[in-house]
N, C-alpha and C positions, 0 to 999 in steps of 0.2 A: 291367801298369800299375795295375790296380785295387788290388792288394795293397800297392803302394808308397804310395798315397794314404791308405789306412785306418790304417796304423801311426802316422803323425803325428797323426791325429785322436784316437786313443786316448790318446796321450801328453798331448795338450792337456787332455782331460777329466780324466785322472788328476791332472794338476797343479792344475787348478781345484778339484777335490774336496779335494785335500790342503791347499789354502789356506783352506777354510771353517772356522767355529768348531767347537771340539770339543763333544761332548755336555755336558760340565760347563759350558762357557762358555754354551751355549744355555740351559741350565737357569737359570744365574745371570741371563742377560738376560731370560728370561721372568718370573722372580720379581721383578726390579726394575721391570718394566713393569706388574705386577698391582696394582691398588688394592683393598684389602679393604673390604667393606661395613661401615660403622660400626655398632656395637652400642649401642643406647640405654642409658643408665645405669639400673640397677635402683633403683626408688623404694621406700622403706619406708612401708607404709600406717600412718596414725595409728590407734592402737588405740582402740576404742570404750570409753569409761569405764564402769566397773561402776555400775549405777543405784542410787539410794537406794530401797530397799523397806522397807515398814513394816507390822508386824502389831501391833494393839493388843488387849489383853485387859482387859475391864471386869468387876469383881466388886464385891460389897457388902462390908461390914465383916467378914462371916463367911466370905468367900472364895467365896461362891456367884456363879456367872456371872449377869450382868445382860443378858438378851436385850432387843432392841428399843431399846437406848441409841443415841442419835444423836450422832455425832462429826463436828464441822466443823473443818477445818484452815483457819488464817488464809489469806486470799486465795482461798478456794474456798467459794462460797455453798451448794454442794450437800452435804448431810450424808450420811454413810455409816452404816448401821444395823448394830449387832451382831446376829449370829445366835443360835441357841439356846445355842451354846457361849460366848456373850459376847465373840466376837472379830470384828474387822473388819480388812481389809487394803487397802494401797495399793501400787502398783508404779510405779517410775520417777518418783519425786517430783523436782521441779525443783531444790529446795534442801535442804541438810542440816538447816537450823535452821527451827523453826516453832513454832506455838502451836496446841494442840488444845482445843476446847471440847466437854465431854462433858455430856450431859443425858439423863435417863431419868425416866419417869413414877414419881413417888413418892420421888425422890431429889433432893438439893441439887445443882444444876449446878456443874461444876468446870471451871477453865481451867488448863492446864499447858503449859509450854514443853518443847521437846525438841531434841536435837542428834544427828543420825544419822551413822553411818559408811557408807561405800559397801558395798553388799551388803544382805543381810537384817538387819533390826533388829526386836527385840521389846520392847514397852513394856507395862507393866501400870498400870492406874488403878483406884483404889478410890473408890467413891461413898458418900457419907454419906446415910443414910436421913433423909428429911424426915418428922418425926413427924406433920405435918399433911397430908402428901401421900397420895394414894390409889394403892396398888399395883394393877397389873392383876390380881394373884391375889386381891385383896380385892374388886375390882369385879365379878368373875364367879364363879359357883359352878362346881363340878366338872362337866365335860361341856359348859359354855358356851364360846363363842368371843367374844373382845373385838372389838367393832366400832367403838366410840367411847368416849373418856374425857376428862373435863375437871374438874380440881380447883381451877383458878384460882390455883395457887401461883406461877405465873410472871407474875401480874398481867394475864394475857390471857384471852380467852374465844374459843378457836378455833372458828370457824364461826358465831359469834353476833355479827354486825356491830354491832347496836344496843348490846349489852353492851360489846363491845370499844371502841366509840367513845363510850361514856358518853352515849348519846342517850336521850331520853324518860324521864329520871330514873334510868337505869341507871348503876351504877358497880361497880368492883371494888376491894375494900380489906380491911383486917384486921378481923375480927370482934372487937368490944371485949372480950368475956369469954373469948376463946380466942386468946391472944397467938401471933402467927405464922401463924394460919389465915386465908388469903385466901378471900373469898367474893364472890359477886355479889349486889347488892341493888338494890331499886327502891322509890322513895317518890313516884312520879308518881300523882296522884289520878285521872287520866283512865283510861278504858278503852283498853287497848292491848295489843299482843303482838308477839312476834318468833319466828322459826323458825330452827332449825339449817340452815345452807346446804349444799346439794350432798350430802346424805346421805339415803338411803332404806333402810327396814328392813322385814322380814317374818319371822314366826316368831322373835320376839326379845323381850327384856325390857328396859325402860327403868327405871333407878333414879335417884332424886334425893333428896338430903337438903335439907330446907327448914324454915323457921320463919317464923311470922307474928307480928310484934310489933304488937299492936293487933287490929283485926278487918277482914279483907278476903278476899273469895272470889277464888280463882285457879283457872285451868284448865290442866291438862296435856293438850295436844293430841297424840294418838297416831295414827300412820299417816295423816298429813296429805297430801292431794292437792288441787290446784286445777285447774279446767278439764279434766276428764277425762270419758270416756264410761263409764257403768255401765249394763249391760243395755240398751244402745241409747239411753240418755238422757244429755243433756249435763248434767253436774254441776259447779257452780261451786266447791263446797267440800265435800270428803269427809274424814271423820275420826271417831275415837272421842274424845269429850270427857269428861275426868274433872275434874269441878268439886269442889274441896275448900275447906271453911272449917270454922269451929268447930261449925256445925250438922250437918255430915255430909259424906259423899263420894257424889257421883252420877256414874253412868256413862251417857253418852248416845251415840247413834248418829246422826251427821249426814250427810245427803246433800242439801245445800242447792242450790237453793231448795225442793226437793221435801219433804224429811222432816227432822225433828228429834225423835228418839224417846228418851224415857227408858227405859233398859234395865235398870238395877240401881242400888241405893243401899246405903250403909252408914254406920258411925259416922264422926264428924268428927275433925279434928285440933285439939287444944287450943292456944290461943294462948300465945305466949311460950316454947314448947318445940320443940326440934328433933325432926323426924319424918323417917322414911325411907319413901318411897313406891316401890312396885314395880308397874309396869304391863306386863303380858305378853299376847302373843297367840301361840297355837300351834294350828295346824290349825283355825282358826275360833273358838277359845275365847279370850275376853279376860278377864283377871282383874286385880283391883286389890288389892294388899296394903299395909297401913299398919302399920309397926313390927312386921312379922312375922306379922300377922293378916290373913286374907282378909276384906275388907269388901265386895267386889262381884265378881260374875262373870256372864258372858253368853256363851252359845253362839249365834253368829250363823248363821242358816240360809243367808244370802247374805253371806259374809265380805267386808269391804272389802279392796281391794288394798293391797299394801305401800306405805308412804309415809314421810314425815318426822316430826319431832317439833317441838313449839313450846310456848312459855310464854305464857300470856295472863292479864292482870290486869284485873279488873273494877273499875268505879268503887267507891270505898269510902266509909264513913261520914265525911262532912266534919266531923263533930263530934270526930273523932279524927285530927287532922292529923299526928300523930307516927307513924302506922302505916307500918311498913317490912316488906317481905318479903325474906328472904335465901334464897339457893340455894347449894348446895355439892355437890361430888362427883357430877357427872352422868355416867352411863355407859349404854351400850347393849351388850347381849351377845346373840349368836345362840343360838337354842334348837334342839336336835336331839331333844328329848324334852319331855313335859309339864313345865310350870314348877314349880320348887321354890324357895321363898324361901331366900336365904342370909343373912337378917338375924340379927345377933348383938346381944343386949341389951347396951348399954353397961355 
């Protein structure tokens, strides 16, 4: 009985299996039911543009590199200074077109336009020598280092606010008998002075070109300090004072209110003629040279500390109201050895 029932069941299973989809049909059905994951489109990045880069070379008429030239690009108030090789560089400038203003001590300032290509650009500028300008190489002797220079050729007096603002009888203008030479002058009859701002010096030499038209004593104040302690004492005014006029040159040591001591004296400066004064201090020895000749010297056993410089004019003879004092070519150079004059006879 059991064998008879089993046979019909096998026949039914076989028939049902034979009625199912074939392997090919199953694969087709599976493929049609599968939904692929979408692939995002590939984006092409925007290329970064090549920047505008600029290298500027500044030379003089002989092709010699001009170091320390300041270059200002239009729209940028901060100048870039050339190195010893006379070159300055900029990277990634915002615009291809611009204007450069080039200025250097002892040269005539120049303004030039330019148009750049993307990538590195090289430009060369030649500066014309200002025959009345003071070159750094003229301001300092061999072995000295330039610390400050002013020749007034740009109609300004850097660091001298009273001169720059034409206060107390000061002005800057062309010297009548030297066309194109800009100088500072003063005709105020009262006793007054002014100091170079924010500069202090030690072991250095201060050089000034000056002329007194008329008769008036003036003072070159050297290593100036106000309100300091010296040897435990409060000092209101400390300096070496070099008083010059037609009668002579005197070197005084001031630590006011305590002391005002005459230290040395020498020959004076003739009226109506340009003179060159050199005032130096090196390791406690202060010297004064006039037109290449030593006129005063003093070895201070208690040297005053380093300080600033100042010009002081004393009240002059009111019977000569046309008296005017002129100043030109002010410089200070650092010393690493005892002072030697670099004066050259005109």
